[in-house]
BAPAMI-721371 format. One line per field, with one value per residue: x, y, z of N, C-alpha, C in turn; residue in three letters. Coordinates in nm, 4 decimals. Example, Ala and Ser with C-alpha at 12.3 -4.5 7.8 and 13.67 -1.06 7.14 Angstrom:
2
n.c1	[1.3190_1.2850]
n.c2	[-0.5690_-0.2250]
n.c3	[0.7800_0.7080]
ca.c1	[1.2300_1.3670]
ca.c2	[-0.4500_-0.1060]
ca.c3	[0.7800_0.7140]
c.c1	[1.3200_1.2900]
c.c2	[-0.3300_0.0030]
c.c3	[0.7800_0.7870]
resn	[ALA_SER]
END
This chain:
115
n.c1	[1.3196_1.3868_1.2998_1.4114_1.4602_1.2020_1.1395_1.3330_1.2533_1.0014_1.0778_1.2089_1.0073_0.9084_0.6617_0.5911_0.8064_0.7851_0.5406_0.6069_0.8003_0.6555_0.4555_0.6166_0.7269_0.5013_0.4273_0.6468_0.5978_0.6365_0.5764_0.2834_0.2266_0.4803_0.5784_0.4104_0.4604_0.7494_0.8371_0.6549_0.5167_0.7300_0.8771_0.6909_0.6905_0.9496_0.9232_0.7369_0.8944_1.0896_0.9283_0.8444_1.0883_1.1261_1.2501_1.1247_0.8408_0.4862_0.4151_0.6013_0.5286_0.2762_0.3459_0.4772_0.2652_0.1000_0.2585_0.2441_-0.0266_-0.1386_-0.0134_-0.1155_-0.3671_-0.3109_-0.2184_-0.4254_-0.6540_-0.5186_-0.4286_-0.6763_-0.7623_-0.6175_-0.5559_-0.5061_-0.6131_-0.7651_-0.6074_-0.7562_-0.9705_-0.9881_-1.1507_-1.2690_-1.3900_-1.6103_-1.7416_-2.0952_-2.1736_-1.9490_-1.7994_-1.5840_-1.3600_-1.3601_-1.5971_-1.8126_-1.9557_-2.1442_-2.0492_-1.9871_-1.8007_-1.5782_-1.4899_-1.1987_-1.0438_-0.8039_-0.5107]
n.c2	[0.5604_0.4698_0.1878_0.1206_0.3638_0.4422_0.2385_0.2893_0.5481_0.4990_0.3501_0.5490_0.7025_0.9017_1.0676_1.2750_1.2531_0.9883_1.0070_1.1892_1.0356_0.8052_0.9218_1.0330_0.7989_0.6710_0.8612_0.8363_0.6008_0.3601_0.0219_-0.0211_-0.2369_-0.3332_-0.1126_-0.1217_-0.3863_-0.4154_-0.1758_-0.0528_-0.2667_-0.4364_-0.2757_-0.2580_-0.5250_-0.5411_-0.3668_-0.5101_-0.7323_-0.6051_-0.5161_-0.7597_-0.8481_-0.6768_-0.4335_-0.2199_-0.0178_0.0329_0.3144_0.3827_0.1984_0.2934_0.5381_0.4539_0.3243_0.5434_0.6738_0.4955_0.4685_0.6939_0.6634_0.4249_0.5098_0.6481_0.4437_0.2537_0.3200_0.3027_0.0388_-0.0823_-0.0422_-0.2224_-0.5686_-0.7004_-0.8788_-0.8330_-0.9770_-1.0676_-1.0189_-0.8504_-0.9143_-0.7711_-0.8290_-0.8784_-1.0722_-1.0520_-0.9830_-0.8866_-0.6421_-0.4255_-0.1476_-0.0669_-0.1754_-0.0571_0.1291_0.0357_-0.0733_-0.3619_-0.4722_-0.4474_-0.4160_-0.4541_-0.3773_-0.5481_-0.4746]
n.c3	[-1.5151_-1.1923_-1.0139_-0.7791_-0.6564_-0.5892_-0.4097_-0.2071_-0.1317_-0.0214_0.2025_0.3368_0.4310_0.2665_0.1663_-0.0241_-0.1995_-0.2910_-0.4214_-0.6280_-0.7660_-0.8457_-1.0022_-1.2036_-1.3076_-1.4114_-1.6034_-1.7682_-1.8858_-1.7560_-1.6512_-1.4746_-1.3076_-1.2423_-1.1030_-0.8841_-0.7786_-0.7578_-0.6552_-0.4581_-0.3134_-0.2563_-0.0820_0.1252_0.2052_0.3099_0.5270_0.6774_0.7473_0.9028_1.1119_1.2183_1.3114_1.5168_1.4880_1.3828_1.4370_1.5106_1.4584_1.2557_1.0617_0.9943_0.8824_0.6510_0.5269_0.4735_0.2849_0.0727_0.0185_-0.1231_-0.3658_-0.4549_-0.5165_-0.7479_-0.9171_-0.9232_-1.1039_-1.3480_-1.3530_-1.3541_-1.6131_-1.7570_-1.8536_-1.6242_-1.3499_-1.0270_-0.7392_-0.5316_-0.2461_0.0652_0.3583_0.6449_0.9604_1.2452_1.5177_1.5743_1.8380_1.9558_2.1351_2.1107_2.0914_1.8114_1.7324_1.8524_1.7225_1.5555_1.3187_1.1263_0.9663_0.6826_0.3364_0.1528_-0.1472_-0.3456_-0.5256]
ca.c1	[1.2814_1.4358_1.2095_1.4875_1.4399_1.0688_1.1556_1.4062_1.1726_0.8987_1.1428_1.2490_0.8822_0.8989_0.5317_0.5974_0.9063_0.7269_0.4384_0.6756_0.8657_0.5538_0.3946_0.7144_0.7393_0.3795_0.4375_0.7529_0.5494_0.6752_0.4685_0.2264_0.2368_0.6169_0.5870_0.3414_0.5261_0.8914_0.8619_0.5725_0.4921_0.8594_0.9085_0.5997_0.7423_1.0654_0.8714_0.6794_1.0046_1.1485_0.8337_0.8531_1.2167_1.1236_1.3330_1.0359_0.7225_0.3603_0.4145_0.6747_0.4468_0.1702_0.4070_0.4996_0.1329_0.0561_0.3370_0.2021_-0.1706_-0.1627_0.0352_-0.2119_-0.4764_-0.2650_-0.2027_-0.5489_-0.7283_-0.4358_-0.4345_-0.8136_-0.7768_-0.5410_-0.6147_-0.4662_-0.7272_-0.7289_-0.5719_-0.8528_-1.0277_-0.9679_-1.2728_-1.2407_-1.5167_-1.6107_-1.8678_-2.2006_-2.1840_-1.8165_-1.8066_-1.4592_-1.3587_-1.4010_-1.7280_-1.9160_-2.0254_-2.2383_-1.9906_-1.9645_-1.6929_-1.5598_-1.4251_-1.0915_-1.0047_-0.6600_-0.4644]
ca.c2	[0.5769_0.3576_0.1340_0.1215_0.4945_0.4370_0.1485_0.3610_0.6617_0.4438_0.3139_0.6739_0.7692_1.0229_1.0745_1.3607_1.1988_0.8690_1.0559_1.2438_0.9275_0.7208_1.0021_1.0416_0.6662_0.6499_0.9511_0.7851_0.4786_0.2396_-0.0735_0.0044_-0.3578_-0.3354_-0.0078_-0.1750_-0.5041_-0.4012_-0.0528_-0.0312_-0.3887_-0.4843_-0.1940_-0.3003_-0.6534_-0.5104_-0.3085_-0.6212_-0.8106_-0.5255_-0.5178_-0.8938_-0.8577_-0.5849_-0.3156_-0.1155_-0.0194_0.0711_0.4480_0.3793_0.1238_0.3839_0.6370_0.3870_0.3024_0.6724_0.7009_0.4046_0.4818_0.7940_0.6096_0.3248_0.5843_0.6805_0.3219_0.1744_0.3364_0.2560_-0.1078_-0.1229_-0.0374_-0.3316_-0.7018_-0.7569_-0.8950_-0.8284_-1.1086_-1.1083_-0.9156_-0.8698_-0.8832_-0.7546_-0.8287_-0.9176_-1.1348_-0.9526_-0.9397_-0.8458_-0.4975_-0.3583_-0.0077_-0.0445_-0.2313_0.0121_0.2276_-0.0315_-0.1332_-0.5049_-0.5148_-0.3705_-0.4911_-0.3811_-0.4405_-0.5646_-0.4466]
ca.c3	[-1.3757_-1.1146_-0.9119_-0.6535_-0.5931_-0.5287_-0.2955_-0.1018_-0.0850_0.0673_0.3290_0.4030_0.4685_0.1845_0.0988_-0.1421_-0.2918_-0.3531_-0.5140_-0.7456_-0.8394_-0.9086_-1.1084_-1.3123_-1.3676_-1.4919_-1.7185_-1.8555_-1.9487_-1.6819_-1.6280_-1.3416_-1.2254_-1.1897_-1.0000_-0.7670_-0.7222_-0.7272_-0.5817_-0.3388_-0.2360_-0.2059_0.0353_0.2321_0.2539_0.3933_0.6509_0.7538_0.8035_1.0104_1.2238_1.2781_1.3803_1.6305_1.4620_1.3338_1.5211_1.4463_1.3985_1.1294_0.9660_0.9493_0.7943_0.5230_0.4673_0.4188_0.1642_-0.0338_-0.0091_-0.2272_-0.4922_-0.4992_-0.5794_-0.8829_-0.9965_-0.9304_-1.2293_-1.4595_-1.3507_-1.3874_-1.7582_-1.8171_-1.8419_-1.4951_-1.2600_-0.8849_-0.6854_-0.4315_-0.1604_0.2084_0.4311_0.7869_1.0318_1.3859_1.5580_1.5963_1.9782_2.0024_2.1582_2.1406_2.0502_1.6730_1.7074_1.9287_1.6398_1.4682_1.1980_1.1412_0.8781_0.5614_0.2296_0.0885_-0.2726_-0.3623_-0.6628]
c.c1	[1.3202_1.3340_1.2786_1.4710_1.3033_1.0743_1.2216_1.3250_1.0614_0.9605_1.1911_1.1290_0.8594_0.7713_0.5399_0.6939_0.8522_0.6222_0.5019_0.7362_0.7650_0.4872_0.4880_0.7291_0.6194_0.3855_0.5422_0.7138_0.5919_0.5532_0.4125_0.2342_0.3768_0.6361_0.5257_0.4213_0.6680_0.9254_0.7873_0.5572_0.6222_0.9006_0.8186_0.6421_0.8602_1.0204_0.8107_0.7861_1.0710_1.0582_0.8405_0.9815_1.2239_1.2095_1.2521_0.9052_0.6013_0.3634_0.4883_0.5967_0.3357_0.2244_0.4328_0.3660_0.0782_0.1292_0.2881_0.0566_-0.2006_-0.1228_-0.0541_-0.3318_-0.4402_-0.2672_-0.3333_-0.6257_-0.6497_-0.4402_-0.5735_-0.8361_-0.7043_-0.6161_-0.5821_-0.5877_-0.6796_-0.7002_-0.6691_-0.9070_-0.9986_-1.0968_-1.2374_-1.3743_-1.4994_-1.7408_-1.9690_-2.2047_-2.0515_-1.8123_-1.6715_-1.4661_-1.4086_-1.5406_-1.8410_-1.9982_-2.1135_-2.1777_-1.9611_-1.8546_-1.6811_-1.4858_-1.3203_-1.0557_-0.8529_-0.6237_-0.4027]
c.c2	[0.4508_0.3144_0.1292_0.2547_0.4999_0.3539_0.2220_0.4772_0.6153_0.4133_0.4362_0.7583_0.8975_1.0291_1.1524_1.3054_1.0761_0.9108_1.1081_1.1327_0.8388_0.7955_1.0121_0.9078_0.6360_0.7356_0.9026_0.6536_0.3508_0.1511_-0.0528_-0.1175_-0.3704_-0.2303_-0.0590_-0.2859_-0.4778_-0.2744_-0.0469_-0.1563_-0.4451_-0.4063_-0.2320_-0.4350_-0.6323_-0.4554_-0.4173_-0.7071_-0.7365_-0.5247_-0.6522_-0.9115_-0.7643_-0.4614_-0.1986_-0.1280_0.0385_0.2131_0.4523_0.3040_0.2130_0.4915_0.5781_0.3648_0.4312_0.7051_0.6172_0.4288_0.5791_0.7382_0.4976_0.3912_0.6266_0.5552_0.2451_0.1954_0.2882_0.1040_-0.1582_-0.1255_-0.1513_-0.4632_-0.7681_-0.7611_-0.8839_-0.9688_-1.1549_-0.9892_-0.9511_-0.8271_-0.8811_-0.7488_-0.8668_-0.9913_-1.0271_-0.9003_-0.8929_-0.6942_-0.4431_-0.2185_0.0128_-0.0961_-0.1579_0.1089_0.1621_-0.0936_-0.2801_-0.5558_-0.4229_-0.4570_-0.4021_-0.4520_-0.4453_-0.5370_-0.5701]
c.c3	[-1.3003_-1.0088_-0.7762_-0.5801_-0.5247_-0.4010_-0.1789_-0.0458_0.0082_0.2032_0.4068_0.4446_0.3886_0.1041_-0.0326_-0.2459_-0.3637_-0.4556_-0.6428_-0.8307_-0.9116_-1.0234_-1.2290_-1.3835_-1.4572_-1.6179_-1.8186_-1.9221_-1.8807_-1.6593_-1.4872_-1.2504_-1.1651_-1.0815_-0.8711_-0.7001_-0.6735_-0.6501_-0.4503_-0.2530_-0.1788_-0.0811_0.1531_0.2901_0.3480_0.5284_0.7391_0.8192_0.9195_1.1335_1.2957_1.3580_1.5014_1.6112_1.4084_1.4109_1.4483_1.3892_1.2638_1.0220_0.9105_0.8560_0.6554_0.4519_0.4064_0.2893_0.0468_-0.0750_-0.1231_-0.3632_-0.5436_-0.5647_-0.7224_-0.9711_-1.0178_-1.0611_-1.3515_-1.4672_-1.3888_-1.5388_-1.8291_-1.8016_-1.7086_-1.4043_-1.1151_-0.8330_-0.5780_-0.3554_-0.0164_0.2770_0.5795_0.8587_1.1774_1.4145_1.5984_1.7401_2.0364_2.0142_2.2041_2.0805_1.9069_1.6448_1.7754_1.8442_1.5355_1.3435_1.2248_1.0498_0.7584_0.4600_0.1660_-0.0407_-0.2802_-0.5070_-0.7234]
resn	[MET_SER_LEU_GLU_LYS_ILE_TYR_GLU_ALA_VAL_LEU_ASP_TYR_GLY_ASP_ASP_GLU_VAL_PHE_LYS_LEU_VAL_THR_ALA_ALA_VAL_ALA_ALA_GLY_ALA_ASP_PRO_GLN_GLU_ILE_LEU_ASP_GLU_GLY_LEU_VAL_ALA_ALA_LEU_ASP_ASN_VAL_GLY_GLU_GLN_PHE_SER_ALA_GLY_THR_LEU_PHE_VAL_PRO_GLU_MET_LEU_MET_VAL_ALA_ASP_ALA_VAL_LYS_VAL_ASP_LEU_ASP_ILE_LEU_ARG_PRO_ILE_LEU_ALA_GLU_THR_ASP_ILE_LYS_PRO_ILE_GLY_ALA_VAL_VAL_ILE_GLY_ARG_PRO_ALA_ARG_TYR_GLN_GLN_GLU_PHE_GLY_GLN_HIS_GLY_SER_ARG_GLY_CYS_ARG_LEU_SER_CYS_CYS]
END
């Protein structure tokens, strides 16, 4: 299974194609950390660079995020069974009195785990 195909499918916004490729790679015994790093994260890095350069915009970024999110759900339990430890956590929050759109519903933050 080629990690380059996964990389290209992510950049082509191919949700179903990425899912099929990642599932096939896992079934073929590919290293889940390599799938994550060289297939999915590398594509996300490319998207970030394109966004910074002004050649890609938020809707495209969201399409790529959707393509990667499902595959992270596949890889997360597999990675949890290995000796690989998470690299950290992302905590998103706001000051208690900050009343913008996302803060009007009483939420003060959330925690996202990193693979």
